[in-house]
Phi, psi and omega in degrees: 000144192288160175293328179297314182297316178305318180303318184293326181296311182294330180290317177300317182296328177288326179301322185277350179267080175287160180301325183267013179279161185298136176266145181261144169289137190309312189254356196237025173250176188296318183294319178298314180296319173296322172295320174302312178299316180292316176303319182298309188295320186297332183285341187278129178292132180284131188279355189259174175294170192285324184279089182236154177270333175236131185291166180291327180297312184293321182297320174295318180295323179297318175299315179300316188291330173296329178278318178306322177270356177067040174287144187278348182198170177292324184295320179296314174298324178297327168297319176300315179296327175287317192282319192224062180289328181305318179284337175285331178279326181281323178278317180262000165070035181267139176276319177216155192242123174281154171287171184300319180296310178299323179299316176304310179297318182284314184289338185290338174274359186272124176291109184302346178292337181291348181261002172303322181298332183292326175289328170297314179298321178295306182305318180297320179304308179304314179296322183292327173277002181058026183279337186277344184292334171297338182268006171306125182278289180204149180053043173068012182255157171268150174269103184260110180271136178240139172193153182260152179205154179266141176223005174207141176200134182199150178265347187230331183262140182198163167219178180301339182274346187286140173283161180233142174225129193251120182286112184295344173270324188259333190085359182296137182255129174248134183259131186219166168224143181222166177219155178252120178260152174227133182211129181285124185232169170220135180303340188244014173234144172280335184288147168233140177250097186293141177257177178300126183279176165235127188278137169268110180207163174297119183285140170316126178082352180255150184260330184275145174290140176295165184212167183293325181298315182290328179291322180295324180298316176303314182307307188296320182287323173289319179308307187295330173289323175288323186235060189305330183250001184298118181271122181229154169247105180289127184246118183216176188273182183293345175296340182271349187277070182217151193298324179298325180289314187295317177301321180296319179303311181293324179301324182257027166060048182235131165286178186207156169224119191228126179291149177228153174230148181302318182299331187262348186225058178304312183295323181292314178294329174296322186292320179296320179298318185289323178302324184286315178307314187279001186072022181266353184272142172266124186237131185222148178234132179229136174274147175286139183283335184260340187221101181304341178277349183248134169237148186249126185245140178229146168222125172239135179234121179267158176057044178274139177283140183294303183211179182296322187275348181229055179293347179276345176278106182259142183217162170272131181259133170234120174253135185221140168216152176242133187236127176256108184296338184279322182257347185075000180289141174228130176246137180239144179215145176219145183219156169245154185205158165255011181276162181272102188268128182226174178299328188284332187243004185286339178287313174299325169308306182295323178299321184290312180299320172286352183276002180303328182296350176307314189291333182271313192278307187278345183251285189291321176305302185302326179286332179273328191235001179244034170097356177274351173053039168297123182112334173290130173285102175276353180135133181267332180065177176257348174236293183224017188306304185299321174295317181296320185286330177290319182296322182285331169298316179300318179299316178300326178292317177307315176297318177296324177290329178293310168310310177295335179274327194246337196256109182289334177287316172307311183291325184297315179291323175296312176309312183295323180260005169070309180241154180287321175312312181297319180293322181292325181292323179294320181293319180301318180301306183297321183303320188282323192266344184221157175284135178220136187273315183222157175291340173293314178301327181290313181294321183292321182287333166295321183280340175256002183062033185259146181273140168282153201289329194236106175305143181283000000 
């Protein structure tokens, strides 16, 4: 593009930035975050010989851009590469853009652990801007939800990384991949801040299948290495309420809220029943502030044994049920924790414990159903392709979530178009049809119904 055209574009962009328009936070807007990603990608050492057509930084940025733009496949992104290369270069800072085949080959050789620092870089920006402080949950700690999810399953396609499940009746083999996700959540915020995931895959040199428990142990170790001083409360489902896992949480200096079920913890629930009979339970009733038909009931038992085999492992047991007198519906929950639960904080504790669904709904379901196409097979590769793509997808999701938390321009555009699906479609439409220099220009043109000046 000529210098004259560039001057016209820049002049146009200056004109639409009026004084009364939305101001952006310096390090927490889209363009600043994209620049942080690009810088991080360029720091990763290339695993290929020196004489290459596309740098590793550009190739990783291309994969990131595919998820950032919510393209449903590598082929769709390749069509974008052909139709609108200028915008990929200006907005995402790429010097060259690999085709879909080249991208698969290049990213297959990338060790996904080399992408971990980029999660830390984005997290550091949140901390520096003090944007994360509003998501502190209780006792100066963040609520960190952990859960596993599947993202690939096939009876015909597989790679060396795939786990195997054999149907005992038919002998049919199913190949699959899963991941353990981690996200900072808050019961009163829609935003979630994802951390680096851990892939459940066939580990090198191991004959046994990997499992969620082992993956969580690896995740905790890496998390504490990345964030040695971050105070967190781990929030998990009933599968995690066992002594070995609690020992892991204590080893990595994490408080916990873990679901418990009577069928899995008969000894614990028998102890609870006896404590109630003996008058040792703290029982509370609270009216709902917003709905007079709803009442909240709490039962707290201190110093309870985890189970029969680990009676020396003492926990605080919290039982909660919500009753709607109008409908007659009752919902019951129970948890164990090492937090100090009192009448003053038990309601907040309950809200946080019940926010465990945010790792499933606000994270995994969003990734699978709101444009990121988590679960679509972008390619298994021979080494690390599928894992590298999952990490790039999660980084794109992280950038979007940071914008949702911190960027007034992003939120204004989102509000205008009501749903994120509509917003992503509008972004792709503008991206395809016009020359755009920055993501800020793209968002402002959508917000103001302005045309960016040059059709491609």
